[in-house]
C-alpha positions as CSV (number, residue, x, y, z in Angstrom):
1,M,3.7,-3.8,99.8
2,F,5.2,-0.6,101.4
3,F,3.9,1.4,98.1
4,H,0.3,-0.6,98.4
5,I,-0.1,-0.2,102.3
6,C,0.9,3.7,102.4
7,V,-1.7,4.1,99.1
8,S,-4.3,2.5,101.1
9,R,-3.9,4.4,104.4
10,G,-3.8,7.4,102.0
11,F,-0.2,8.5,103.0
12,I,1.0,8.5,99.5
13,S,-1.6,9.5,96.6
14,A,-3.1,7.1,93.9
15,D,-3.8,9.9,92.1
16,R,-0.6,10.3,90.5
17,P,0.3,7.7,88.4
18,S,4.0,8.4,88.8
19,N,4.6,7.4,92.3
20,K,4.4,3.9,91.5
21,I,7.4,3.9,89.1
22,D,9.0,6.9,91.7
23,I,9.1,4.2,94.6
24,A,10.5,1.6,92.3
25,Y,13.6,3.4,92.5
26,L,14.3,2.6,96.0
27,H,14.9,-0.9,94.5
28,Y,18.5,0.6,94.2
29,L,19.2,1.2,98.0
30,P,20.6,-2.2,98.4
31,F,22.9,-0.9,96.2
32,C,24.3,2.1,96.9
33,N,26.0,4.1,100.2
34,V,24.5,7.3,98.9
35,F,21.1,8.1,97.3
36,I,20.9,11.6,95.7
37,S,17.2,12.3,94.7
38,G,14.9,15.7,93.9
39,D,11.8,13.3,93.9
40,K,9.6,14.5,97.2
41,L,8.2,11.1,97.5
42,H,11.5,9.2,97.8
43,R,12.4,12.1,100.4
44,S,9.4,10.7,102.8
45,T,10.2,7.3,102.2
46,A,13.9,6.4,101.5
47,Q,14.6,6.8,105.7
48,Y,12.6,3.7,106.3
49,F,15.0,1.5,103.9
50,L,18.4,2.7,104.4
51,G,20.4,1.2,106.3
52,K,22.9,2.6,109.3
53,N,25.6,3.5,106.9
54,Q,23.7,4.6,104.0
55,R,22.2,8.0,103.2
56,F,19.1,10.1,101.4
57,V,20.9,13.5,100.0
58,W,18.1,16.1,99.0
59,A,19.3,16.8,95.0
60,T,19.0,20.9,96.4
61,E,21.2,20.5,99.5
62,L,23.9,18.4,96.7
63,K,23.0,21.4,94.3
64,E,24.0,24.0,97.0
65,D,27.0,22.6,97.8
66,L,29.0,22.1,94.9
67,K,28.0,25.6,94.3
68,K,29.5,26.2,97.7
69,L,32.4,24.0,96.9
70,N,32.9,26.3,93.4
71,D,33.0,29.4,95.7
72,Y,35.9,28.1,97.5
73,Y,38.0,27.1,94.4
74,L,37.1,30.1,93.1
75,K,39.1,32.0,95.7
76,L,42.5,30.3,94.6
77,P,45.0,31.9,93.5
78,E,45.2,32.0,89.2
79,E,48.0,30.1,88.6
80,T,46.9,27.4,90.7
81,K,43.7,27.5,89.0
82,D,45.4,27.7,85.8
83,R,46.7,23.8,86.5
84,G,43.8,22.6,85.6
85,V,40.9,21.7,88.6
86,I,42.3,17.4,88.8
87,S,45.5,19.0,90.0
88,F,43.6,20.9,92.9
89,A,40.3,19.4,93.4
90,S,40.7,15.8,93.2
91,K,39.3,15.2,96.6
92,P,36.4,18.0,98.4
93,P,38.4,20.5,100.8
94,T,39.4,18.8,104.7
95,D,38.7,22.4,105.8
96,G,35.3,24.0,105.9
97,K,31.9,22.1,106.5
98,F,31.1,20.8,103.3
99,L,28.4,18.2,102.4
100,T,30.8,16.7,100.0
101,A,33.5,15.6,102.5
102,E,30.6,14.3,104.6
103,L,29.6,11.8,101.6
104,W,33.0,10.9,101.2
105,D,33.7,10.1,104.1
106,I,30.4,7.6,103.7
107,L,32.1,5.9,101.2
108,G,34.7,4.8,103.8
109,T,38.2,6.2,102.0
110,S,40.7,7.4,104.0
111,W,41.0,10.4,102.1
112,R,41.2,12.8,104.9
113,N,44.2,10.6,106.0
114,E,46.1,10.7,103.0
115,K,48.9,12.8,102.9
116,G,49.2,15.0,100.1
117,E,50.7,13.3,96.5
118,N,54.4,14.6,95.8
119,I,54.6,14.0,92.4
120,A,57.4,15.6,90.5
121,P,56.5,17.1,87.3
122,L,57.8,15.4,84.4
123,S,60.9,16.7,82.1
124,E,59.9,17.9,78.9
125,E,61.7,14.8,77.5
126,A,59.5,12.2,79.3
127,N,56.9,13.8,78.8
128,D,57.5,13.9,74.9
129,K,58.2,10.5,75.6
130,L,55.2,9.2,77.2
131,V,53.0,11.3,74.6
132,Q,54.6,9.4,71.6
133,H,54.0,6.3,73.6
134,I,50.7,7.0,73.7
135,K,50.0,7.5,70.5
136,G,51.9,4.4,69.4
137,F,47.8,3.1,70.9
138,T,45.9,5.9,69.8
139,D,47.4,5.5,66.2
140,A,47.3,2.3,66.1
141,P,44.4,1.3,63.4
142,T,40.9,-0.1,64.6
143,L,40.0,-3.6,64.1
144,P,37.1,-4.4,62.1
145,A,33.9,-6.0,64.2
146,D,34.5,-9.5,62.9
147,Q,38.4,-9.1,64.6
148,M,37.6,-8.0,67.8
149,P,38.9,-10.0,70.8
150,D,36.3,-12.0,73.0
151,P,36.0,-9.5,76.1
152,S,36.0,-12.3,78.0
153,E,39.6,-13.2,77.4
154,E,43.0,-11.7,78.8
155,L,44.0,-8.1,76.8
156,D,47.4,-6.8,76.9
157,S,46.0,-3.5,76.3
158,L,43.4,-1.6,75.3
159,S,43.0,1.9,73.9
160,I,39.9,4.5,74.7
161,Q,39.8,7.6,73.2
162,R,37.8,10.7,74.9
163,S,37.7,14.5,74.3
164,I,37.9,16.9,76.7
165,R,37.3,20.9,76.2
166,R,40.5,22.5,77.7
167,K,38.4,25.0,79.6
168,R,35.0,24.7,80.7
169,G,33.0,27.1,82.0
170,S,35.9,29.0,84.8
171,W,37.6,25.8,84.8
172,Y,40.5,24.4,83.1
173,Q,40.0,20.9,83.0
174,V,43.9,19.8,81.9
175,P,46.8,22.5,82.6
176,K,46.2,26.0,80.7
177,D,49.7,25.6,79.3
178,L,49.4,22.2,78.1
179,K,50.6,21.9,74.4
180,N,48.7,20.3,72.2
181,G,49.5,16.6,71.1
């Protein structure tokens, strides 16, 4: 209805067929806290449908913030960066003004108040034992489709394998000195 009223009043162009599809994306708003888009129509209309705990983010602003975060992390010492990006960038920095940090705040987590996790590194023996345990799952034969359990049944375990690159762009995804296993 909003779309048809805006088209009839000339606020939205009827000449651009994609406008009707673009406006339909606003139907996702009730299901999100943050709506990110680079569409000018979304930029001018989303505000009318956002709740008080929701935010529209212009895609260009997010890209600029991500570049700013990248520059921030590039200044870290090499030995820190060599531990893998997840070890130092699992959350946005609390110092500095970052859009990403503001978005995390909207999500309502208490990430700013959490104390740093003091997780002691595993001994080589414990690490090897853990790797062998995981390999027990990953090396197990894949079940044929006709033997797959019903997804509604309770499972004891499930193994999903993913491969990641050791390094992507400027960043190690995993510790630089991680052994191939």
